[in-house]
C-alpha positions as CSV (number, residue, x, y, z in Angstrom):
1,X,23.3,-18.2,-39.4
2,X,24.7,-14.8,-38.5
3,X,28.4,-14.2,-38.1
4,X,29.8,-13.5,-34.6
5,X,30.7,-9.8,-34.0
6,X,31.8,-7.4,-31.3
7,X,30.0,-4.1,-30.7
8,X,31.9,-1.1,-32.1
9,X,32.6,1.7,-29.6
10,X,33.8,5.1,-30.6
11,X,36.4,7.3,-28.9
12,X,37.8,10.8,-29.8
13,X,41.3,10.6,-31.2
14,X,41.8,14.2,-32.4
15,X,41.1,16.3,-35.4
16,X,43.8,15.1,-37.8
17,X,42.7,15.2,-41.4
18,X,42.1,11.9,-43.3
19,X,44.4,11.2,-46.3
20,X,43.0,10.5,-49.7
21,X,44.1,7.2,-51.2
22,X,44.8,6.2,-54.8
23,X,41.9,4.9,-56.9
24,X,40.7,1.3,-56.3
25,X,41.7,0.4,-59.8
26,X,45.2,0.1,-58.7
27,X,44.2,-2.0,-55.7
28,X,47.2,-0.7,-53.9
29,X,48.2,2.1,-51.4
30,X,46.9,2.8,-48.0
31,X,44.6,5.5,-46.6
32,X,41.1,6.3,-45.4
33,X,39.2,8.5,-47.8
34,X,38.6,12.1,-46.7
35,X,35.4,12.4,-44.7
36,X,33.0,14.8,-46.3
37,X,29.2,15.3,-45.9
38,X,27.2,13.7,-48.7
39,X,24.8,16.2,-50.4
40,X,21.6,16.8,-48.6
41,X,19.7,15.6,-51.6
42,X,21.5,12.3,-51.6
43,X,20.5,11.7,-47.9
44,X,16.9,12.8,-48.4
45,X,16.2,10.4,-51.3
46,X,17.5,7.2,-49.8
47,X,15.6,4.0,-50.7
48,X,14.7,1.6,-47.8
49,X,13.9,-2.1,-47.7
50,X,13.7,-5.0,-45.3
51,X,16.7,-6.5,-47.0
52,X,17.6,-8.9,-44.1
53,X,14.0,-10.2,-43.5
54,X,14.9,-13.7,-44.8
55,X,17.5,-13.8,-42.0
56,X,15.0,-12.8,-39.2
57,X,15.7,-9.0,-39.3
58,X,12.7,-6.9,-40.0
59,X,14.5,-3.5,-39.8
60,X,14.6,-1.2,-42.7
61,X,18.0,-0.6,-44.3
62,X,19.4,1.5,-47.2
63,X,22.3,0.3,-49.5
64,X,25.4,2.4,-48.9
65,X,27.1,4.2,-51.8
66,X,28.8,1.7,-54.1
67,X,28.0,-0.9,-51.4
68,X,27.0,-3.6,-53.8
69,X,30.3,-3.4,-55.8
70,X,28.3,-3.3,-59.0
71,X,29.5,-0.6,-61.5
72,X,31.7,2.2,-60.3
73,X,33.5,1.6,-57.0
74,X,36.1,4.4,-57.2
75,X,34.8,5.8,-53.8
76,X,36.4,2.9,-52.0
77,X,40.0,3.0,-50.8
78,X,42.3,0.1,-50.2
79,X,45.2,-0.7,-47.9
80,X,46.9,-3.7,-49.4
81,X,45.2,-5.3,-52.4
82,X,41.7,-6.1,-53.6
83,X,39.8,-7.0,-56.7
84,X,36.2,-7.2,-57.8
85,X,35.1,-10.8,-58.5
86,X,32.1,-12.5,-60.0
87,X,30.7,-13.9,-56.8
88,X,27.5,-12.3,-55.3
89,X,27.0,-12.3,-51.6
90,X,23.3,-12.0,-51.8
91,X,22.2,-12.8,-55.4
92,X,18.5,-13.2,-54.3
93,X,18.4,-9.8,-52.6
94,X,16.5,-6.6,-53.6
95,X,19.5,-5.3,-55.6
96,X,20.7,-7.0,-58.8
97,X,24.0,-8.5,-57.7
98,X,26.7,-10.4,-59.6
99,X,29.9,-9.2,-57.9
100,X,31.7,-8.7,-54.6
101,X,35.0,-7.3,-53.4
102,X,37.8,-9.7,-52.5
103,X,40.4,-8.5,-50.1
104,X,43.7,-10.3,-49.8
105,X,44.7,-11.5,-46.4
106,X,45.3,-8.5,-44.1
107,X,44.0,-5.9,-46.6
108,X,41.5,-3.2,-45.7
109,X,38.7,-1.6,-47.7
110,X,37.2,1.8,-46.6
111,X,33.9,2.9,-47.8
112,X,32.9,6.3,-49.4
113,X,31.2,8.6,-47.0
114,X,27.8,7.3,-46.0
115,X,24.7,9.3,-44.9
116,X,24.4,9.0,-41.1
117,X,23.2,10.7,-38.0
118,X,22.3,9.8,-34.4
119,X,19.4,7.7,-35.7
120,X,21.6,5.4,-37.8
121,X,23.2,3.2,-35.2
122,X,23.6,-0.2,-36.9
123,X,24.9,-1.7,-40.2
124,X,25.3,-5.1,-41.7
125,X,26.9,-6.7,-44.8
126,X,27.7,-10.1,-46.3
127,X,31.1,-11.7,-45.9
128,X,32.8,-14.9,-46.9
129,X,36.3,-16.2,-45.9
130,X,38.2,-18.1,-48.6
131,X,40.2,-20.3,-46.2
132,X,38.8,-22.8,-43.7
133,X,39.5,-21.8,-40.1
134,X,40.0,-18.1,-41.0
135,X,40.9,-15.8,-38.2
136,X,39.1,-12.7,-37.0
137,X,38.2,-10.0,-39.5
138,X,38.2,-6.3,-38.4
139,X,35.6,-3.6,-38.8
140,X,36.1,0.1,-38.2
141,X,34.0,3.3,-38.2
142,X,35.1,6.9,-38.3
143,X,33.4,10.3,-38.4
144,X,33.9,13.9,-37.4
145,X,32.0,15.6,-34.6
146,X,30.7,19.2,-34.7
147,X,34.0,20.5,-33.4
148,X,36.0,18.7,-36.1
149,X,37.3,16.0,-33.8
150,X,37.7,12.6,-35.4
151,X,35.9,9.7,-33.8
152,X,37.0,6.2,-34.6
153,X,35.8,2.8,-33.3
154,X,36.7,-0.8,-34.0
155,X,35.2,-4.2,-33.8
156,X,35.6,-7.7,-35.2
157,X,33.8,-10.8,-36.5
158,X,34.6,-14.3,-37.5
159,X,33.8,-15.0,-41.2
160,X,32.7,-18.5,-42.3
161,X,33.6,-20.3,-45.5
162,X,30.2,-19.5,-47.1
163,X,28.3,-16.3,-47.6
164,X,26.5,-15.1,-44.6
165,X,25.3,-11.7,-43.3
166,X,27.1,-10.3,-40.3
167,X,25.2,-9.7,-37.1
168,X,24.1,-6.2,-36.5
169,X,27.1,-4.0,-35.8
170,X,26.4,-1.0,-33.6
171,X,28.1,2.3,-33.7
172,X,27.5,5.3,-31.4
173,X,26.9,8.3,-33.6
174,X,25.4,10.6,-31.0
175,X,28.2,13.2,-31.5
176,X,28.3,13.1,-35.3
177,X,28.5,16.5,-37.1
178,X,25.4,17.2,-39.1
179,X,24.3,19.9,-41.5
180,X,21.1,21.9,-41.6
181,X,19.2,18.9,-43.0
182,X,20.2,16.8,-39.9
183,X,22.6,14.5,-41.8
184,X,26.3,13.8,-41.5
185,X,28.5,11.0,-42.7
186,X,30.5,8.0,-41.5
187,X,33.0,5.7,-43.2
188,X,33.2,2.0,-42.6
189,X,36.3,-0.1,-43.1
190,X,36.6,-3.9,-43.3
191,X,39.9,-5.7,-42.8
192,X,40.5,-9.3,-44.0
193,X,41.9,-11.9,-41.5
194,X,45.7,-12.2,-41.6
195,X,45.4,-15.8,-42.7
196,X,42.6,-15.6,-45.3
197,X,41.3,-13.6,-48.2
198,X,37.8,-12.2,-47.5
199,X,35.0,-11.3,-49.8
200,X,32.5,-8.6,-48.8
201,X,29.3,-7.5,-50.4
202,X,26.1,-5.5,-49.9
203,X,26.8,-3.0,-47.2
204,X,23.6,-1.7,-45.6
205,X,22.9,0.9,-42.9
206,X,19.9,0.8,-40.6
207,X,18.1,4.1,-40.0
208,X,16.0,3.7,-36.9
209,X,14.0,6.7,-37.6
210,X,12.2,4.9,-40.4
């Protein structure tokens, strides 16, 4: 039932600052949101659940900031165009869910900063292609190391015409910069196939320390 995916590997690409994009409301402009550390309080009060248990995954996950696309989603940035639509990826899940984000073909959505450290190696979300025979969708992860170098990795998956969770997507965060509380942050991006719009919903990160 899971979608096919490739493992995401990270490589250093230098310490260039990330640009801040225009608000999602315009659904235009390119850029990856500036990487900043979430507040220590936000990372220490995360709520965990076995959200993917119905799909054979007993791991504990937390919902990423604005990851359900319900309410404010101004922390997301867009390359191309996107819109919020009334189509829930996991309506029966632990979070009340009525909406998802639809990316036009070839467009990219980049998340707000997400609490992460060396013990948060995997994430999953729900995806749905709007065209039969859709091509490969892209996934990216970026973060800064303790020296300020930017690390970035990429992977891919094949979305189906119906809602399904992705397989576990792994990311090496052993070099991530962390604060005194032991937390840092990553940003996750998703790119729609070049031949199909893509809807995404419910982005969850798996903290293996729990």
